[in-house]
C-alpha positions as CSV (number, residue, x, y, z in Angstrom):
1,I,-28.0,-16.8,-27.4
2,S,-27.7,-13.6,-25.2
3,F,-28.5,-16.1,-22.3
4,N,-25.4,-18.4,-23.0
5,I,-23.0,-15.5,-23.5
6,F,-24.3,-14.3,-20.2
7,N,-24.0,-17.8,-18.4
8,K,-20.4,-18.3,-20.0
9,N,-19.3,-15.0,-18.6
10,Y,-20.9,-15.3,-15.3
11,K,-18.9,-18.8,-14.9
12,K,-15.8,-17.3,-15.9
13,L,-16.3,-14.7,-13.5
14,L,-16.8,-16.8,-10.6
15,N,-13.8,-19.3,-11.1
16,F,-10.5,-17.4,-11.7
17,K,-8.4,-20.8,-11.2
18,K,-9.9,-22.2,-14.4
19,L,-9.6,-19.0,-16.2
20,G,-7.8,-19.4,-19.4
21,L,-6.1,-15.9,-20.0
22,K,-5.4,-15.4,-23.5
23,N,-3.3,-12.3,-22.8
24,D,-2.2,-9.7,-20.3
25,F,-5.5,-7.4,-21.0
26,D,-7.6,-10.2,-19.6
27,L,-6.1,-9.7,-16.0
28,K,-8.1,-7.6,-14.0
29,V,-5.7,-5.9,-11.1
30,C,-7.2,-3.5,-8.2
31,L,-5.6,-1.9,-5.3
32,C,-7.0,-1.3,-1.8
33,T,-5.9,1.5,0.6
34,L,-6.7,3.4,3.7
35,C,-6.4,7.0,3.6
36,K,-6.1,9.6,6.4
37,K,-5.0,13.2,5.9
38,E,-3.5,12.3,2.3
39,N,-5.1,15.0,0.5
40,L,-1.6,16.6,-0.6
41,Y,-0.4,13.1,-1.9
42,I,-3.5,11.3,-3.4
43,K,-3.6,12.8,-6.9
44,Y,0.3,11.6,-7.4
45,F,-0.7,8.4,-6.1
46,L,-3.6,7.7,-8.4
47,D,-1.5,8.8,-11.3
48,I,1.4,6.2,-10.4
49,Y,-0.9,3.3,-10.4
50,K,-3.2,4.5,-13.5
51,K,0.1,4.4,-15.4
52,L,1.0,0.9,-14.2
53,G,-2.2,-0.3,-15.7
54,F,-4.5,-0.9,-12.4
55,N,-7.9,-1.4,-13.3
56,H,-9.4,0.1,-10.3
57,I,-8.4,1.4,-6.8
58,F,-10.7,1.4,-3.6
59,L,-10.1,4.3,-1.3
60,Y,-11.2,3.7,2.4
61,D,-11.6,7.4,3.6
62,N,-10.5,7.2,7.3
63,N,-10.4,11.0,7.9
64,D,-11.8,12.6,11.0
65,I,-15.8,13.3,10.8
66,N,-15.1,16.8,10.0
67,G,-11.7,16.3,8.6
68,E,-10.6,16.8,4.9
69,N,-12.3,15.3,2.0
70,L,-10.7,13.3,-0.8
71,K,-13.7,14.1,-3.2
72,G,-12.2,17.6,-3.2
73,V,-9.0,16.7,-4.7
74,I,-9.6,13.9,-7.0
75,P,-10.4,14.8,-10.6
76,E,-14.1,13.8,-11.6
77,E,-13.2,11.9,-14.3
78,M,-11.4,9.5,-12.0
79,L,-14.1,9.4,-9.8
80,Q,-16.3,8.1,-12.6
81,S,-14.2,5.3,-13.6
82,F,-11.1,4.6,-11.9
83,V,-11.8,5.3,-8.2
84,T,-14.3,4.2,-5.6
85,I,-14.3,5.9,-2.2
86,I,-15.7,3.9,0.6
87,N,-16.9,5.9,3.8
88,Y,-14.8,4.8,6.9
89,R,-14.7,8.3,8.3
90,G,-14.1,8.3,12.2
91,Y,-14.0,4.6,12.2
92,R,-11.4,3.1,14.6
93,G,-11.8,-0.8,14.3
94,N,-11.5,-3.3,16.4
95,F,-7.9,-5.4,17.0
96,G,-6.1,-4.8,14.2
97,G,-7.5,-1.0,13.6
98,P,-9.2,0.4,10.8
99,Q,-6.4,-0.6,8.2
100,M,-6.9,-4.2,8.4
101,A,-10.9,-4.1,8.7
102,A,-10.7,-1.9,5.3
103,Y,-8.3,-4.8,3.8
104,Y,-10.6,-7.6,4.6
105,D,-13.6,-5.6,3.5
106,C,-12.1,-4.7,0.2
107,Y,-11.0,-8.4,-0.5
108,N,-14.5,-9.8,0.7
109,K,-16.2,-7.6,-1.6
110,N,-14.3,-7.5,-4.7
111,H,-12.3,-10.9,-4.9
112,L,-14.8,-12.3,-7.5
113,F,-14.1,-9.5,-9.7
114,Y,-10.4,-9.0,-9.7
115,N,-7.6,-11.6,-10.5
116,W,-5.2,-9.8,-7.9
117,I,-5.8,-7.4,-5.4
118,A,-2.9,-5.2,-3.8
119,F,-2.7,-3.6,-0.6
120,F,-0.5,-0.4,-0.8
121,D,-0.5,2.9,1.3
122,V,-0.3,6.3,-0.4
123,D,3.5,6.8,0.5
124,E,4.2,3.5,-1.4
125,Y,4.9,3.5,-5.0
126,L,5.2,0.2,-7.1
127,S,8.0,0.0,-9.6
128,L,8.3,-2.9,-11.8
129,V,11.2,-4.0,-13.7
130,P,11.9,-3.4,-16.6
131,N,9.9,0.0,-16.1
132,N,7.8,-0.2,-19.2
133,L,6.0,-3.4,-17.7
134,T,2.1,-3.1,-16.7
135,I,0.9,-4.7,-13.6
136,Q,-1.0,-7.2,-15.9
137,Q,2.2,-8.2,-17.6
138,F,4.1,-8.5,-14.4
139,L,1.5,-10.7,-12.6
140,N,1.1,-12.9,-15.8
141,N,4.3,-14.1,-15.6
142,S,4.9,-17.7,-15.1
143,R,6.8,-17.4,-12.0
144,Y,3.8,-16.4,-10.1
145,N,1.7,-19.4,-11.3
146,K,2.1,-21.2,-8.0
147,C,1.7,-18.0,-5.7
148,E,-1.4,-17.3,-3.7
149,S,0.1,-14.0,-2.7
150,I,3.4,-11.7,-3.7
151,K,5.2,-10.0,-1.2
152,I,6.9,-6.7,-2.4
153,N,9.7,-5.6,-0.5
154,W,10.0,-2.0,0.5
155,K,13.0,0.3,-0.6
156,I,13.1,3.1,1.8
157,F,14.2,6.5,1.0
158,S,15.7,9.2,3.0
159,D,14.3,12.8,3.7
160,N,16.8,14.3,1.1
161,N,17.2,16.8,3.9
162,Q,14.0,18.4,3.2
163,L,12.2,20.4,6.0
164,D,8.8,21.0,4.5
165,F,6.1,20.0,1.9
166,E,7.0,20.5,-1.7
167,D,4.0,20.1,-4.4
168,K,5.6,17.5,-6.5
169,P,5.4,13.5,-6.8
170,L,7.2,11.9,-3.8
171,N,9.5,9.8,-6.2
172,E,10.8,13.3,-7.6
173,R,11.3,14.9,-4.2
174,F,13.1,11.9,-2.3
175,T,15.6,10.1,-4.4
176,E,18.1,9.2,-1.7
177,E,17.8,5.5,-0.8
178,I,18.9,4.4,2.7
179,R,21.2,1.3,3.0
180,Q,19.8,-1.6,1.7
181,S,20.7,-3.7,4.9
182,H,18.5,-1.7,7.0
183,W,15.9,-3.5,8.7
184,L,12.9,-1.5,7.3
185,N,13.7,-3.0,3.9
186,T,12.9,-6.4,5.0
187,A,9.2,-5.3,5.3
188,C,7.0,-6.2,2.6
189,K,3.5,-5.4,1.2
190,I,1.1,-7.8,-0.5
191,I,-0.7,-8.6,-3.7
192,I,-3.2,-11.2,-3.3
193,K,-4.8,-13.5,-5.7
194,G,-8.8,-13.4,-6.2
195,N,-11.4,-16.1,-5.5
196,L,-9.1,-17.5,-2.5
197,S,-11.8,-19.9,-0.8
198,N,-9.6,-20.3,2.3
199,F,-9.1,-16.6,2.9
200,D,-11.1,-16.0,5.8
201,S,-9.4,-18.9,7.8
202,R,-6.0,-17.3,6.9
203,K,-6.5,-13.8,8.0
204,T,-4.0,-12.0,10.2
205,F,-3.9,-8.6,11.8
206,H,-0.8,-7.1,10.5
207,P,-0.6,-5.1,7.2
208,H,2.7,-6.8,6.3
209,D,1.3,-10.2,6.4
210,I,-2.4,-10.2,5.9
211,F,-2.8,-13.6,4.5
212,Y,-1.4,-16.8,6.1
213,S,-0.4,-19.1,3.0
214,N,1.7,-22.2,2.3
215,Q,1.9,-20.5,-1.3
216,S,3.1,-17.0,-0.4
217,C,5.8,-16.0,-2.5
218,D,8.6,-13.4,-2.6
219,S,8.9,-11.0,-6.0
220,N,11.2,-13.5,-7.5
221,G,8.3,-16.3,-7.4
222,N,10.1,-18.3,-4.5
223,I,7.8,-19.7,-1.9
224,N,8.4,-17.6,1.3
225,N,6.0,-17.4,4.2
226,E,8.0,-15.0,6.5
227,R,6.6,-11.8,7.4
228,Y,9.8,-10.0,6.9
229,I,12.4,-11.2,4.0
230,K,15.6,-10.3,2.6
231,P,15.1,-7.5,0.2
232,Q,14.4,-8.8,-3.4
233,Y,14.7,-5.9,-6.2
234,K,15.1,-8.1,-9.3
235,Y,11.6,-7.8,-10.5
236,A,9.6,-5.4,-8.3
237,I,10.1,-2.8,-5.7
238,L,7.8,-0.9,-3.3
239,N,9.4,2.4,-3.1
240,H,8.4,3.8,0.4
241,Y,9.0,7.3,1.3
242,Y,8.6,6.5,4.9
243,T,9.6,9.9,6.5
244,K,9.1,12.4,4.0
245,S,10.4,15.9,5.4
246,I,10.7,16.5,9.1
247,K,7.7,18.7,9.1
248,E,5.5,16.2,7.3
249,Y,6.7,13.5,9.6
250,C,5.4,15.1,12.5
251,L,2.2,15.4,11.1
252,K,2.4,11.4,10.3
253,V,3.3,10.9,14.2
254,K,0.1,13.0,15.5
255,R,-2.2,11.2,12.8
256,G,-1.4,7.9,14.5
257,R,-0.9,4.4,13.3
258,A,-3.9,3.0,11.3
259,F,-3.2,-0.8,12.2
260,V,-3.2,-0.5,16.1
261,N,-5.4,1.2,18.7
262,I,-3.4,0.4,21.8
263,T,-0.1,2.5,21.6
264,S,0.2,5.5,23.6
265,L,1.2,8.7,21.7
266,E,3.9,9.2,24.2
267,T,5.3,5.8,23.2
268,L,5.0,6.5,19.5
269,I,6.3,9.9,19.8
270,N,9.6,8.3,21.2
271,F,9.7,5.6,18.7
272,Y,9.4,7.7,15.7
273,F,12.1,10.4,16.8
274,H,14.6,7.6,16.8
275,T,13.3,5.8,13.8
276,F,13.5,9.2,11.8
277,F,17.2,9.7,12.7
278,D,18.2,6.2,12.1
279,I,17.2,6.8,8.6
280,N,18.0,10.6,8.1
281,K,21.0,12.8,8.9
282,K,20.4,14.6,12.2
283,S,20.6,18.6,12.3
284,N,19.8,20.9,15.0
285,E,16.9,22.2,12.7
286,K,15.3,18.9,12.4
287,I,15.6,18.2,16.1
288,T,14.4,21.5,17.0
289,I,11.2,21.2,14.7
290,Y,10.5,17.6,16.2
291,N,10.9,19.1,19.7
292,N,8.5,21.9,19.2
293,A,5.9,20.0,17.6
294,F,5.6,17.6,20.6
295,N,7.1,19.7,23.7
296,T,9.8,17.2,23.9
297,S,13.6,17.6,24.7
298,Y,15.2,15.2,22.5
299,K,19.1,16.0,21.4
């Protein structure tokens, strides 16, 4: 009898396409993220996704070899049951950088054990509509039956004229949305169905389009294979705290981008300056902080 039960569960595990879900609790959902210099924010991030009902989070620790350590700030009870830390310390990756390497490693190792895998960053907080939904209830909706991946649009928030870090969740610190028509809101991050046999042949090297698919959907459940799409906020929003405060933003620029290795720091400094003030209000104080951080002379 025990062998039959084991064999039945094993077959169920290996073929999610034939899995007949009895209720939302049958759905297993995990999240994969790459972390570098995120110790100030990681606990709030984990709390957000635990409340949403995610079953597990895989944190790829991409800090410098002698940099900060995630284990020092994550509660022990989370490390025992909810969080797995993968050592990517000092890893720079190849084309696509460490972020894409982490994403594909996470999918390849876990796609048989989870029905869906989300790929979000530590400064991205998923919000579901209505706000009492769990991630299982959201994904179990029939609108996503035909979807192999679901794209969730960013909603970008400004700096709220803050200058420095405050020890609060990002969604409490930054409440001012930028205009919906801004191009950054057309960017999406993705939740991908597990057990896709064609995943390897459809890899890309961009975090906003990590899976080529004829069955990629927007959050309304409509087929949409574009990388950037008109914001869809009816059922799901990925609140993105892109800049935080100006001092935190400077640290972000110095950290560099996780999915490319070829962009020079000088180019990034220029790009990030103009991006910051395209989103946020200019002030002499903010400009001075930026110039002092990078020895520049922007006005």
